[in-house]
gemmi code that builds the backbone of each chain (N, CA, C; Angstrom):
import gemmi

chains = {
    "A": [
        ("MET", (-36.869, -41.482, -32.122), (-36.976, -42.347, -30.942), (-36.761, -43.805, -31.318)),
        ("THR", (-36.050, -44.512, -30.485), (-35.768, -45.921, -30.744), (-36.980, -46.756, -30.372)),
        ("THR", (-37.287, -47.694, -31.213), (-38.439, -48.537, -30.882), (-37.985, -49.708, -30.024)),
        ("GLU", (-38.942, -50.354, -29.411), (-38.612, -51.491, -28.547), (-37.907, -52.592, -29.318)),
        ("SER", (-38.382, -52.843, -30.554), (-37.791, -53.948, -31.311), (-36.357, -53.619, -31.725)),
        ("ASP", (-36.089, -52.341, -32.039), (-34.717, -51.934, -32.359), (-33.796, -52.258, -31.195)),
        ("LEU", (-34.248, -51.862, -30.029), (-33.434, -52.071, -28.845), (-33.246, -53.547, -28.553)),
        ("ALA", (-34.311, -54.267, -28.770), (-34.254, -55.711, -28.511), (-33.228, -56.369, -29.416)),
        ("THR", (-33.163, -55.901, -30.663), (-32.210, -56.486, -31.598), (-30.797, -56.007, -31.277)),
        ("ALA", (-30.685, -54.717, -30.954), (-29.371, -54.149, -30.710), (-28.723, -54.724, -29.451)),
        ("ALA", (-29.506, -54.855, -28.405), (-28.955, -55.345, -27.150), (-29.073, -56.867, -27.105)),
        ("SER", (-27.927, -57.500, -27.073), (-27.951, -58.958, -27.026), (-28.482, -59.421, -25.674)),
        ("ALA", (-29.368, -60.403, -25.712), (-29.954, -60.907, -24.470), (-28.912, -61.637, -23.622)),
        ("SER", (-27.732, -61.879, -24.187), (-26.696, -62.573, -23.416), (-25.852, -61.586, -22.602)),
        ("ASP", (-26.042, -60.290, -22.846), (-25.332, -59.278, -22.067), (-25.981, -59.203, -20.687)),
        ("PRO", (-25.169, -59.426, -19.640), (-25.770, -59.434, -18.293), (-26.500, -58.137, -17.944)),
        ("ARG", (-25.988, -57.011, -18.402), (-26.650, -55.753, -18.068), (-28.091, -55.749, -18.596)),
        ("THR", (-28.213, -56.166, -19.853), (-29.542, -56.247, -20.465), (-30.390, -57.267, -19.728)),
        ("GLY", (-29.771, -58.397, -19.439), (-30.500, -59.467, -18.759), (-30.995, -59.039, -17.390)),
        ("LEU", (-30.144, -58.351, -16.647), (-30.530, -57.930, -15.301), (-31.631, -56.876, -15.336)),
        ("ARG", (-31.551, -56.001, -16.323), (-32.619, -54.995, -16.439), (-33.947, -55.669, -16.747)),
        ("ALA", (-33.875, -56.718, -17.571), (-35.098, -57.457, -17.902), (-35.664, -58.120, -16.650)),
        ("VAL", (-34.754, -58.650, -15.804), (-35.206, -59.293, -14.566), (-35.881, -58.262, -13.662)),
        ("ARG", (-35.275, -57.094, -13.561), (-35.855, -56.049, -12.715), (-37.253, -55.666, -13.209)),
        ("ALA", (-37.363, -55.503, -14.513), (-38.661, -55.121, -15.089), (-39.684, -56.237, -14.869)),
        ("LEU", (-39.194, -57.472, -14.997), (-40.081, -58.621, -14.816), (-40.590, -58.678, -13.375)),
        ("ARG", (-39.706, -58.343, -12.443), (-40.096, -58.341, -11.037), (-41.187, -57.285, -10.797)),
        ("ARG", (-40.986, -56.117, -11.394), (-42.006, -55.061, -11.259), (-43.332, -55.517, -11.852)),
        ("LEU", (-43.236, -56.146, -12.996), (-44.455, -56.610, -13.657), (-45.150, -57.669, -12.809)),
        ("LEU", (-44.353, -58.571, -12.257), (-44.905, -59.621, -11.389), (-45.654, -59.009, -10.207)),
        ("GLU", (-45.011, -58.050, -9.550), (-45.635, -57.398, -8.402), (-46.957, -56.757, -8.797)),
        ("GLU", (-46.931, -56.102, -9.944), (-48.102, -55.399, -10.419), (-49.245, -56.365, -10.728)),
        ("LEU", (-48.898, -57.472, -11.415), (-49.932, -58.452, -11.772), (-50.503, -59.111, -10.525)),
        ("GLU", (-49.603, -59.416, -9.576), (-50.084, -60.057, -8.352), (-51.063, -59.148, -7.623)),
        ("ARG", (-50.680, -57.889, -7.487), (-51.541, -56.932, -6.792), (-52.909, -56.826, -7.478)),
        ("THR", (-52.877, -56.715, -8.797), (-54.128, -56.601, -9.551), (-55.026, -57.810, -9.304)),
        ("GLN", (-54.438, -58.998, -9.382), (-55.261, -60.204, -9.249), (-55.756, -60.421, -7.820)),
        ("VAL", (-54.898, -60.078, -6.846), (-55.342, -60.225, -5.456), (-56.512, -59.281, -5.199)),
        ("ARG", (-56.395, -58.069, -5.705), (-57.466, -57.088, -5.551), (-58.769, -57.608, -6.169)),
        ("ARG", (-58.620, -58.157, -7.348), (-59.799, -58.682, -8.037), (-60.448, -59.805, -7.246)),
        ("ALA", (-59.590, -60.717, -6.769), (-60.113, -61.840, -6.005), (-60.836, -61.361, -4.751)),
        ("ARG", (-60.236, -60.399, -4.073), (-60.871, -59.859, -2.865), (-62.213, -59.209, -3.210)),
        ("ALA", (-62.213, -58.453, -4.325), (-63.450, -57.784, -4.732), (-64.542, -58.810, -5.021)),
        ("GLU", (-64.116, -60.013, -5.462), (-65.096, -61.058, -5.753), (-65.400, -61.919, -4.532)),
        ("GLY", (-64.836, -61.518, -3.415), (-65.184, -62.197, -2.172), (-64.309, -63.379, -1.771)),
        ("TRP", (-63.169, -63.551, -2.433), (-62.272, -64.641, -2.034), (-61.728, -64.372, -0.631)),
        ("SER", (-61.465, -65.449, 0.113), (-60.836, -65.290, 1.427), (-59.320, -65.217, 1.227)),
        ("TRP", (-58.627, -64.719, 2.261), (-57.146, -64.676, 2.191), (-56.610, -66.101, 2.059)),
        ("GLN", (-57.285, -67.021, 2.728), (-56.897, -68.437, 2.666), (-56.906, -68.935, 1.215)),
        ("GLU", (-57.997, -68.646, 0.522), (-58.138, -69.110, -0.871), (-57.084, -68.475, -1.776)),
        ("ILE", (-56.845, -67.187, -1.569), (-55.845, -66.493, -2.392), (-54.463, -67.076, -2.116)),
        ("GLY", (-54.181, -67.298, -0.832), (-52.889, -67.886, -0.446), (-52.681, -69.237, -1.109)),
        ("GLU", (-53.717, -70.054, -1.105), (-53.621, -71.381, -1.722), (-53.347, -71.272, -3.218)),
        ("ALA", (-54.048, -70.356, -3.873), (-53.862, -70.191, -5.322), (-52.438, -69.748, -5.649)),
        ("LEU", (-51.862, -68.949, -4.754), (-50.500, -68.445, -4.997), (-49.430, -69.350, -4.393)),
        ("GLU", (-49.896, -70.383, -3.673), (-48.987, -71.279, -2.941), (-48.104, -70.520, -1.958)),
        ("VAL", (-48.730, -69.637, -1.232), (-48.054, -68.985, -0.101), (-49.038, -69.018, 1.067)),
        ("SER", (-48.550, -68.644, 2.249), (-49.440, -68.729, 3.401), (-50.494, -67.628, 3.370)),
        ("ARG", (-51.596, -67.922, 4.058), (-52.676, -66.943, 4.172), (-52.133, -65.659, 4.802)),
        ("GLN", (-51.282, -65.853, 5.843), (-50.725, -64.708, 6.564), (-49.889, -63.820, 5.651)),
        ("ALA", (-49.101, -64.476, 4.778), (-48.204, -63.715, 3.889), (-49.014, -62.815, 2.961)),
        ("VAL", (-50.079, -63.366, 2.388), (-50.916, -62.574, 1.471), (-51.606, -61.446, 2.227)),
        ("HIS", (-52.132, -61.812, 3.389), (-52.870, -60.835, 4.181), (-51.980, -59.666, 4.573)),
        ("LYS", (-50.772, -60.013, 5.026), (-49.835, -58.984, 5.482), (-49.484, -58.024, 4.333)),
        ("LYS", (-49.317, -58.591, 3.168), (-48.880, -57.785, 2.032), (-50.002, -56.911, 1.446)),
        ("TYR", (-51.216, -57.441, 1.470), (-52.286, -56.741, 0.727), (-53.458, -56.231, 1.559)),
        ("ARG", (-53.417, -56.457, 2.869), (-54.617, -56.097, 3.650), (-54.974, -54.622, 3.519)),
        ("ARG", (-53.959, -53.795, 3.326), (-54.250, -52.350, 3.276), (-54.585, -51.862, 1.880)),
        ("ASP", (-54.588, -52.735, 0.932), (-54.867, -52.327, -0.455), (-56.328, -51.958, -0.645)),
    ],
    "B": [
        ("MET", (-43.686, -33.134, 9.358), (-42.960, -32.739, 8.155), (-43.716, -31.636, 7.389)),
        ("PHE", (-45.077, -31.707, 7.411), (-45.847, -30.753, 6.606), (-45.826, -29.323, 7.122)),
        ("GLU", (-45.332, -29.151, 8.348), (-45.339, -27.789, 8.889), (-44.429, -26.846, 8.106)),
        ("ARG", (-43.443, -27.431, 7.423), (-42.540, -26.568, 6.652), (-43.049, -26.293, 5.231)),
        ("PHE", (-44.144, -26.936, 4.873), (-44.687, -26.713, 3.530), (-45.376, -25.361, 3.438)),
        ("THR", (-45.204, -24.682, 2.322), (-45.938, -23.439, 2.117), (-47.407, -23.798, 1.896)),
        ("LYS", (-48.259, -22.802, 2.011), (-49.692, -23.037, 1.848), (-49.971, -23.636, 0.468)),
        ("ARG", (-49.274, -23.091, -0.500), (-49.460, -23.526, -1.876), (-48.993, -24.977, -2.085)),
        ("ALA", (-47.861, -25.294, -1.473), (-47.324, -26.654, -1.588), (-48.286, -27.640, -0.935)),
        ("ARG", (-48.811, -27.243, 0.213), (-49.751, -28.106, 0.923), (-51.005, -28.323, 0.082)),
        ("ARG", (-51.424, -27.242, -0.561), (-52.623, -27.354, -1.395), (-52.377, -28.306, -2.567)),
        ("SER", (-51.181, -28.260, -3.128), (-50.857, -29.173, -4.226), (-50.900, -30.626, -3.768)),
        ("VAL", (-50.387, -30.860, -2.573), (-50.388, -32.224, -2.042), (-51.834, -32.695, -1.841)),
        ("GLU", (-52.665, -31.804, -1.320), (-54.079, -32.154, -1.130), (-54.758, -32.386, -2.484)),
        ("GLN", (-54.398, -31.537, -3.424), (-54.997, -31.646, -4.752), (-54.607, -32.961, -5.432)),
        ("ALA", (-53.404, -33.449, -5.130), (-52.940, -34.725, -5.713), (-53.873, -35.865, -5.305)),
        ("VAL", (-54.394, -35.773, -4.089), (-55.346, -36.795, -3.635), (-56.602, -36.741, -4.506)),
        ("GLU", (-57.046, -35.522, -4.794), (-58.233, -35.360, -5.641), (-57.991, -35.889, -7.048)),
        ("VAL", (-56.773, -35.667, -7.550), (-56.420, -36.178, -8.881), (-56.525, -37.703, -8.876)),
        ("ALA", (-55.968, -38.318, -7.838), (-56.005, -39.784, -7.733), (-57.446, -40.281, -7.618)),
        ("VAL", (-58.265, -39.565, -6.833), (-59.676, -39.933, -6.682), (-60.371, -39.876, -8.043)),
        ("GLY", (-60.106, -38.783, -8.760), (-60.720, -38.594, -10.070), (-60.369, -39.700, -11.048)),
        ("LEU", (-59.168, -40.251, -10.892), (-58.721, -41.310, -11.801), (-59.041, -42.694, -11.244)),
        ("ARG", (-59.722, -42.719, -10.140), (-60.069, -43.966, -9.455), (-58.836, -44.797, -9.150)),
        ("ALA", (-57.762, -44.128, -8.833), (-56.517, -44.830, -8.514), (-56.539, -45.284, -7.062)),
        ("THR", (-55.863, -46.375, -6.788), (-55.834, -46.888, -5.417), (-54.838, -46.129, -4.568)),
        ("HIS", (-53.827, -45.555, -5.232), (-52.799, -44.823, -4.509), (-52.557, -43.464, -5.153)),
        ("VAL", (-52.108, -42.538, -4.330), (-51.680, -41.249, -4.865), (-50.243, -41.446, -5.321)),
        ("ARG", (-50.065, -41.471, -6.628), (-48.743, -41.747, -7.160), (-48.013, -40.443, -7.518)),
        ("PRO", (-46.673, -40.529, -7.673), (-45.928, -39.311, -8.017), (-46.513, -38.573, -9.216)),
        ("GLU", (-47.011, -39.293, -10.203), (-47.568, -38.603, -11.370), (-48.807, -37.793, -10.994)),
        ("HIS", (-49.534, -38.220, -9.964), (-50.695, -37.445, -9.508), (-50.228, -36.157, -8.829)),
        ("LEU", (-49.136, -36.259, -8.087), (-48.547, -35.061, -7.477), (-48.097, -34.096, -8.577)),
        ("PHE", (-47.527, -34.674, -9.596), (-47.045, -33.866, -10.713), (-48.212, -33.145, -11.393)),
        ("VAL", (-49.277, -33.871, -11.659), (-50.463, -33.273, -12.279), (-50.997, -32.138, -11.400)),
        ("ALA", (-51.044, -32.380, -10.090), (-51.552, -31.356, -9.175), (-50.682, -30.106, -9.226)),
        ("LEU", (-49.373, -30.286, -9.290), (-48.462, -29.134, -9.389), (-48.724, -28.355, -10.673)),
        ("VAL", (-48.816, -29.097, -11.753), (-48.989, -28.482, -13.071), (-50.344, -27.770, -13.179)),
        ("ASP", (-51.368, -28.328, -12.539), (-52.711, -27.755, -12.614), (-52.870, -26.478, -11.808)),
        ("ASP", (-51.974, -26.280, -10.843), (-52.064, -25.082, -10.020), (-51.395, -23.957, -10.797)),
        ("ALA", (-52.218, -23.127, -11.432), (-51.683, -22.118, -12.340), (-50.690, -21.200, -11.645)),
        ("ASP", (-49.576, -20.969, -12.317), (-48.648, -19.943, -11.918), (-47.967, -20.123, -10.561)),
        ("ASN", (-47.757, -21.348, -10.121), (-46.886, -21.504, -8.956), (-45.446, -21.503, -9.459)),
        ("LEU", (-44.506, -21.499, -8.537), (-43.108, -21.385, -8.944), (-42.663, -22.592, -9.767)),
        ("ALA", (-43.149, -23.769, -9.401), (-42.788, -24.980, -10.147), (-43.212, -24.846, -11.608)),
        ("VAL", (-44.433, -24.360, -11.813), (-44.963, -24.204, -13.172), (-44.167, -23.142, -13.940)),
        ("ARG", (-43.837, -22.056, -13.260), (-43.083, -20.986, -13.925), (-41.699, -21.465, -14.352)),
        ("VAL", (-41.052, -22.221, -13.462), (-39.714, -22.737, -13.780), (-39.786, -23.685, -14.975)),
        ("LEU", (-40.763, -24.563, -14.952), (-40.907, -25.527, -16.059), (-41.196, -24.812, -17.374)),
        ("ALA", (-42.069, -23.817, -17.312), (-42.417, -23.079, -18.529), (-41.186, -22.382, -19.102)),
        ("ALA", (-40.368, -21.832, -18.193), (-39.158, -21.136, -18.643), (-38.180, -22.112, -19.296)),
        ("LEU", (-38.250, -23.388, -18.926), (-37.366, -24.404, -19.507), (-37.990, -25.033, -20.756)),
        ("GLY", (-39.061, -24.441, -21.221), (-39.687, -24.940, -22.450), (-40.704, -26.037, -22.229)),
        ("ALA", (-41.211, -26.148, -21.010), (-42.229, -27.160, -20.732), (-43.465, -26.500, -20.119)),
        ("PRO", (-44.291, -25.862, -20.964), (-45.484, -25.195, -20.438), (-46.514, -26.212, -19.931)),
        ("PRO", (-47.381, -25.760, -19.015), (-48.342, -26.676, -18.380), (-49.154, -27.516, -19.373)),
        ("GLU", (-49.617, -26.867, -20.456), (-50.480, -27.634, -21.377), (-49.711, -28.774, -22.042)),
        ("ARG", (-48.428, -28.553, -22.334), (-47.623, -29.616, -22.937), (-47.376, -30.729, -21.917)),
        ("LEU", (-47.104, -30.346, -20.670), (-46.863, -31.337, -19.622), (-48.109, -32.190, -19.398)),
        ("ARG", (-49.249, -31.516, -19.356), (-50.515, -32.211, -19.139), (-50.766, -33.201, -20.267)),
        ("GLU", (-50.479, -32.725, -21.472), (-50.670, -33.554, -22.661), (-49.788, -34.817, -22.594)),
        ("GLU", (-48.515, -34.603, -22.226), (-47.581, -35.735, -22.128), (-48.020, -36.716, -21.039)),
        ("LEU", (-48.418, -36.171, -19.904), (-48.837, -37.034, -18.795), (-50.079, -37.829, -19.174)),
        ("GLU", (-50.980, -37.150, -19.844), (-52.230, -37.774, -20.273), (-51.942, -38.914, -21.255)),
        ("ARG", (-51.068, -38.619, -22.207), (-50.727, -39.577, -23.241), (-50.095, -40.836, -22.628)),
        ("ARG", (-49.329, -40.613, -21.566), (-48.635, -41.729, -20.946), (-49.502, -42.505, -19.970)),
        ("ARG", (-50.519, -41.858, -19.485), (-51.281, -42.444, -18.385), (-51.736, -43.867, -18.672)),
        ("SER", (-52.280, -44.064, -19.864), (-52.817, -45.382, -20.186), (-51.707, -46.427, -20.284)),
        ("ARG", (-50.495, -45.958, -20.578), (-49.407, -46.912, -20.770), (-48.677, -47.244, -19.486)),
        ("TYR", (-48.820, -46.410, -18.497), (-48.077, -46.647, -17.272), (-48.908, -47.386, -16.248)),
        ("VAL", (-48.344, -48.430, -15.757), (-48.946, -49.075, -14.620), (-48.029, -48.703, -13.472)),
        ("ASP", (-48.521, -48.840, -12.272), (-47.714, -48.429, -11.126), (-46.262, -48.849, -11.275)),
        ("GLY", (-45.413, -47.866, -11.400), (-43.985, -48.132, -11.387), (-43.383, -48.728, -12.643)),
        ("LEU", (-44.159, -49.009, -13.662), (-43.598, -49.572, -14.895), (-43.596, -48.521, -15.995)),
        ("GLY", (-42.442, -48.304, -16.589), (-42.344, -47.273, -17.613), (-41.774, -47.783, -18.920)),
        ("ASP", (-41.431, -46.840, -19.787), (-40.872, -47.181, -21.102), (-39.642, -48.073, -20.984)),
        ("GLU", (-38.791, -47.730, -20.016), (-37.555, -48.489, -19.825), (-37.839, -49.955, -19.525)),
        ("ASP", (-38.859, -50.177, -18.699), (-39.226, -51.552, -18.359), (-39.789, -52.277, -19.577)),
        ("ALA", (-40.589, -51.547, -20.349), (-41.166, -52.154, -21.555), (-40.045, -52.588, -22.487)),
        ("GLU", (-39.003, -51.753, -22.603), (-37.868, -52.093, -23.467), (-37.111, -53.300, -22.928)),
        ("ALA", (-36.878, -53.306, -21.616), (-36.138, -54.417, -21.000), (-36.897, -55.727, -21.180)),
        ("LEU", (-38.203, -55.671, -21.020), (-39.014, -56.887, -21.168), (-39.020, -57.359, -22.620)),
        ("ALA", (-38.958, -56.410, -23.538), (-38.942, -56.778, -24.959), (-37.694, -57.603, -25.302)),
        ("THR", (-36.599, -57.342, -24.597), (-35.360, -58.096, -24.885), (-35.501, -59.573, -24.539)),
        ("ILE", (-36.440, -59.915, -23.683), (-36.650, -61.337, -23.390), (-37.999, -61.804, -23.953)),
        ("GLY", (-38.463, -61.054, -24.938), (-39.643, -61.505, -25.669), (-40.985, -61.252, -25.018)),
        ("ILE", (-41.016, -60.333, -24.056), (-42.303, -60.033, -23.420), (-42.796, -58.655, -23.878)),
        ("ASP", (-43.985, -58.639, -24.397), (-44.590, -57.383, -24.831), (-45.444, -56.853, -23.679)),
        ("LEU", (-44.894, -55.887, -22.961), (-45.573, -55.371, -21.761), (-46.999, -54.900, -22.049)),
        ("HIS", (-47.145, -54.177, -23.148), (-48.470, -53.626, -23.420), (-49.485, -54.714, -23.740)),
        ("GLU", (-48.998, -55.759, -24.391), (-49.873, -56.897, -24.682), (-50.274, -57.603, -23.375)),
        ("VAL", (-49.306, -57.771, -22.481), (-49.607, -58.405, -21.188), (-50.685, -57.601, -20.471)),
        ("LEU", (-50.483, -56.288, -20.417), (-51.437, -55.440, -19.698), (-52.804, -55.433, -20.372)),
        ("ARG", (-52.784, -55.506, -21.694), (-54.052, -55.535, -22.422), (-54.833, -56.803, -22.060)),
        ("ARG", (-54.094, -57.936, -22.055), (-54.770, -59.206, -21.750), (-55.266, -59.303, -20.328)),
        ("VAL", (-54.475, -58.728, -19.443), (-54.892, -58.754, -18.041), (-56.104, -57.844, -17.862)),
        ("GLY", (-56.254, -56.918, -18.788), (-57.411, -56.024, -18.722), (-57.316, -55.141, -17.519)),
        ("ARG", (-56.102, -54.621, -17.335), (-55.900, -53.793, -16.173), (-56.794, -52.566, -16.264)),
        ("GLY", (-57.349, -52.188, -15.157), (-58.258, -51.060, -15.156), (-59.550, -51.520, -14.512)),
        ("SER", (-60.057, -52.655, -15.013), (-61.324, -53.142, -14.456), (-61.171, -53.542, -12.989)),
        ("GLY", (-59.992, -54.001, -12.630), (-59.786, -54.417, -11.239), (-59.195, -53.320, -10.393)),
        ("GLU", (-59.110, -52.150, -10.991), (-58.366, -51.103, -10.308), (-59.198, -50.197, -9.417)),
        ("SER", (-60.501, -50.220, -9.622), (-61.296, -49.252, -8.862), (-61.239, -49.535, -7.364)),
        ("ARG", (-61.275, -48.464, -6.621), (-61.146, -48.601, -5.183), (-62.428, -49.152, -4.596)),
        ("LYS", (-62.264, -49.912, -3.562), (-63.440, -50.445, -2.910), (-64.063, -49.348, -2.068)),
        ("ARG", (-63.238, -48.703, -1.276), (-63.748, -47.646, -0.398), (-62.573, -46.822, 0.115)),
        ("GLY", (-62.933, -45.684, 0.693), (-61.908, -44.874, 1.338), (-61.085, -44.047, 0.375)),
        ("ARG", (-60.262, -43.214, 0.959), (-59.412, -42.322, 0.180), (-58.168, -43.070, -0.262)),
        ("PRO", (-57.658, -42.717, -1.450), (-56.404, -43.356, -1.852), (-55.280, -42.907, -0.917)),
        ("ARG", (-54.371, -43.800, -0.628), (-53.250, -43.449, 0.242), (-52.052, -43.068, -0.615)),
        ("PHE", (-51.110, -42.391, -0.003), (-49.900, -42.027, -0.745), (-49.057, -43.271, -0.958)),
        ("SER", (-48.645, -43.463, -2.191), (-47.805, -44.626, -2.481), (-46.437, -44.399, -1.846)),
        ("ARG", (-45.697, -45.474, -1.727), (-44.365, -45.383, -1.137), (-43.507, -44.380, -1.930)),
        ("GLU", (-43.652, -44.425, -3.249), (-42.860, -43.533, -4.106), (-43.239, -42.068, -3.879)),
        ("SER", (-44.527, -41.827, -3.636), (-44.957, -40.442, -3.386), (-44.407, -39.937, -2.054)),
        ("LYS", (-44.439, -40.817, -1.051), (-43.899, -40.413, 0.252), (-42.417, -40.107, 0.114)),
        ("LYS", (-41.757, -40.964, -0.647), (-40.324, -40.779, -0.889), (-40.075, -39.421, -1.575)),
        ("ALA", (-40.886, -39.131, -2.583), (-40.711, -37.874, -3.323), (-40.896, -36.671, -2.389)),
        ("LEU", (-41.853, -36.770, -1.463), (-42.079, -35.659, -0.539), (-40.926, -35.523, 0.448)),
        ("GLU", (-40.375, -36.673, 0.862), (-39.191, -36.611, 1.726), (-38.025, -35.972, 0.981)),
        ("LEU", (-37.900, -36.351, -0.284), (-36.812, -35.793, -1.095), (-36.998, -34.296, -1.324)),
        ("SER", (-38.249, -33.836, -1.340), (-38.483, -32.405, -1.522), (-37.924, -31.639, -0.315)),
        ("LEU", (-38.025, -32.255, 0.844), (-37.435, -31.649, 2.042), (-35.921, -31.586, 1.896)),
        ("ARG", (-35.344, -32.684, 1.425), (-33.880, -32.697, 1.248), (-33.417, -31.694, 0.207)),
        ("GLU", (-34.216, -31.550, -0.847), (-33.862, -30.580, -1.887), (-33.893, -29.165, -1.313)),
        ("ALA", (-34.899, -28.907, -0.468), (-34.999, -27.586, 0.159), (-33.782, -27.335, 1.051)),
        ("ILE", (-33.389, -28.359, 1.796), (-32.231, -28.223, 2.689), (-30.959, -27.971, 1.871)),
        ("ALA", (-30.821, -28.743, 0.776), (-29.641, -28.594, -0.074), (-29.534, -27.187, -0.648)),
        ("LEU", (-30.697, -26.580, -0.894), (-30.707, -25.217, -1.447), (-30.699, -24.165, -0.330)),
        ("ARG", (-30.605, -24.638, 0.909), (-30.633, -23.757, 2.093), (-31.909, -22.934, 2.161)),
        ("HIS", (-33.014, -23.543, 1.788), (-34.305, -22.879, 1.946), (-34.963, -23.438, 3.194)),
        ("ASN", (-35.584, -22.569, 3.974), (-36.163, -23.054, 5.228), (-37.652, -23.381, 5.129)),
        ("TYR", (-38.132, -23.546, 3.901), (-39.540, -23.909, 3.688), (-39.577, -24.880, 2.516)),
        ("ILE", (-40.695, -25.539, 2.330), (-40.842, -26.423, 1.171), (-41.959, -25.879, 0.295)),
        ("GLY", (-41.588, -25.450, -0.889), (-42.563, -24.891, -1.823), (-42.828, -25.860, -2.965)),
        ("THR", (-43.689, -25.433, -3.870), (-44.025, -26.294, -5.016), (-42.766, -26.646, -5.810)),
        ("GLU", (-41.805, -25.706, -5.854), (-40.576, -25.956, -6.611), (-39.761, -27.094, -5.998)),
        ("HIS", (-39.795, -27.216, -4.673), (-39.050, -28.304, -4.032), (-39.759, -29.638, -4.238)),
        ("ILE", (-41.094, -29.589, -4.248), (-41.847, -30.821, -4.528), (-41.485, -31.300, -5.932)),
        ("LEU", (-41.407, -30.357, -6.841), (-41.036, -30.705, -8.216), (-39.670, -31.404, -8.245)),
        ("LEU", (-38.689, -30.824, -7.544), (-37.362, -31.427, -7.514), (-37.391, -32.798, -6.840)),
        ("GLY", (-38.194, -32.906, -5.793), (-38.339, -34.182, -5.099), (-38.916, -35.250, -6.020)),
        ("LEU", (-39.882, -34.843, -6.816), (-40.500, -35.767, -7.771), (-39.475, -36.253, -8.793)),
        ("VAL", (-38.685, -35.314, -9.272), (-37.680, -35.656, -10.271), (-36.644, -36.597, -9.669)),
        ("ARG", (-36.208, -36.277, -8.465), (-35.201, -37.099, -7.818), (-35.745, -38.468, -7.439)),
        ("GLY", (-37.040, -38.529, -7.187), (-37.668, -39.802, -6.834), (-37.627, -40.807, -7.980)),
        ("GLY", (-37.467, -40.311, -9.199), (-37.266, -41.205, -10.344), (-38.494, -41.963, -10.826)),
        ("ASP", (-39.691, -41.487, -10.490), (-40.884, -42.152, -11.007), (-40.849, -42.142, -12.542)),
        ("PRO", (-41.095, -43.284, -13.174), (-40.990, -43.348, -14.638), (-41.912, -42.372, -15.369)),
        ("ALA", (-43.138, -42.207, -14.895), (-44.073, -41.310, -15.592), (-43.563, -39.869, -15.552)),
        ("VAL", (-43.052, -39.466, -14.397), (-42.523, -38.111, -14.245), (-41.255, -37.954, -15.081)),
        ("ARG", (-40.367, -38.915, -14.933), (-39.078, -38.854, -15.635), (-39.267, -38.808, -17.154)),
        ("ASP", (-40.090, -39.712, -17.671), (-40.259, -39.777, -19.124), (-40.990, -38.558, -19.678)),
        ("THR", (-41.899, -38.022, -18.876), (-42.613, -36.817, -19.316), (-41.645, -35.653, -19.466)),
        ("LEU", (-40.779, -35.484, -18.468), (-39.816, -34.383, -18.537), (-38.793, -34.624, -19.638)),
        ("ALA", (-38.393, -35.880, -19.793), (-37.416, -36.207, -20.840), (-38.015, -35.910, -22.215)),
        ("ALA", (-39.302, -36.170, -22.368), (-39.968, -35.933, -23.649), (-39.941, -34.446, -24.003)),
        ("LEU", (-39.890, -33.605, -22.971), (-39.862, -32.163, -23.205), (-38.449, -31.596, -23.025)),
        ("ASP", (-37.463, -32.508, -22.998), (-36.050, -32.103, -22.905), (-35.703, -31.288, -21.674)),
        ("VAL", (-36.328, -31.618, -20.551), (-35.981, -30.930, -19.310), (-35.090, -31.866, -18.503)),
        ("SER", (-33.872, -31.455, -18.259), (-32.970, -32.313, -17.498), (-33.017, -31.939, -16.020)),
        ("THR", (-32.645, -32.893, -15.172), (-32.653, -32.661, -13.732), (-31.723, -31.512, -13.356)),
        ("ALA", (-30.557, -31.492, -13.978), (-29.576, -30.452, -13.656), (-30.117, -29.064, -14.000)),
        ("ASP", (-30.726, -28.955, -15.176), (-31.305, -27.674, -15.595), (-32.382, -27.233, -14.613)),
        ("LEU", (-33.188, -28.213, -14.232), (-34.313, -27.926, -13.352), (-33.830, -27.407, -12.007)),
        ("ARG", (-32.820, -28.084, -11.463), (-32.314, -27.687, -10.153), (-31.722, -26.275, -10.231)),
        ("ALA", (-30.949, -26.027, -11.282), (-30.338, -24.701, -11.445), (-31.425, -23.641, -11.609)),
        ("ALA", (-32.454, -23.972, -12.390), (-33.530, -23.012, -12.645), (-34.301, -22.702, -11.373)),
        ("VAL", (-34.512, -23.697, -10.527), (-35.213, -23.468, -9.259), (-34.394, -22.551, -8.361)),
        ("ALA", (-33.116, -22.852, -8.239), (-32.237, -22.035, -7.394), (-32.252, -20.582, -7.875)),
        ("ASP", (-32.193, -20.439, -9.181), (-32.187, -19.129, -9.805), (-33.501, -18.376, -9.554)),
        ("ALA", (-34.612, -19.086, -9.776), (-35.931, -18.479, -9.620), (-36.170, -18.035, -8.189)),
        ("VAL", (-35.730, -18.847, -7.242), (-35.939, -18.499, -5.836), (-35.089, -17.282, -5.477)),
        ("ARG", (-33.880, -17.252, -6.010), (-32.998, -16.118, -5.749), (-33.645, -14.832, -6.256)),
        ("LYS", (-34.221, -14.905, -7.465), (-34.857, -13.719, -8.037), (-36.105, -13.310, -7.260)),
        ("ALA", (-36.868, -14.324, -6.870), (-38.128, -14.039, -6.173), (-37.860, -13.515, -4.766)),
        ("GLY", (-36.775, -14.043, -4.168), (-36.484, -13.717, -2.786), (-35.887, -12.329, -2.681)),
    ],
}
model = gemmi.Model(1)
for chain_id, residues in chains.items():
    chain = gemmi.Chain(chain_id)
    for i, (resn, *xyz) in enumerate(residues, 1):
        res = gemmi.Residue()
        res.name, res.seqid = resn, gemmi.SeqId(i, " ")
        for name, pos in zip(("N", "CA", "C"), xyz):
            atom = gemmi.Atom()
            atom.name, atom.element = name, gemmi.Element(name[0])
            atom.pos, atom.b_iso = gemmi.Position(*pos), 0.0
            res.add_atom(atom)
        chain.add_residue(res)
    model.add_chain(chain)
structure = gemmi.Structure()
structure.add_model(model)
structure.setup_entities()
C-alpha cells in the first residue's frame, strides 16, 4: 500500500488534478470542522447570533444550515 | 419507496438506525447501513459478499478498523489529497478532538443525505436488474454505487470490485429465483 507521504512526493502539487482533489478534500474537511464546532457551541448554549458572529455570517445562514443537527 | 423493500431489507434499514444509536452518531451513515447488512446473518447480500471472498467477520473487522479514521464523508483519498498540500488529516482531527462534540443531544439519528442517496440507488439497481422488489442485495449495490468512502475502502481492502459485486448479485438472484 502506498503511504500518504509517498503519494505526496510522487504527485506534484503543481498538477491541477492533484491540486483540485486537495481543494475538494479541504472543502469536506471545512464542512466537517464547521459542523463539529457549531454543534459544540450549541451544546454549550451559544445563540445562533453568537455563532454567526464568530463565523462572520448571518444568524439566519447558520440557523438554516444547522438547526436540524 | 419502502413498500417495495423486502421484510429483511426493511429490517436492515431499521437496524442501521440502531447501529448509529449505538455509536452515538448524529446521522445514520452509509457505513451504518453496511454494518447492519453485514450483521444480519445469512441474507443474500452477506452470501454474495462471502462468495466473493469477503466474509462478514472480515468486513466487520475492516469497518471497525476504519471507523476511528473516518469522519463523515472523509476517507483515505481525502487524507492523501490533503497531504499533498501539507495537511495531516489525522492530526487535524486529533487536535479538534472529534468525538467529544459528536454525541447527540436528543432524538433519533436521521438518515444522512448519502444514506438516502444509497437507498434511492438501491431502487435503481433493482430496476436495472429487472427485479420488482428491493432486497438486502440491492441495498448493498446502492451503497457501493453511492460511493461512501468507508464502504468503498472496506470493499477495496477485501478486493471486491463493483463489477464483480453486481454480476454476483444478478447471478445469486437468478439461482435463488
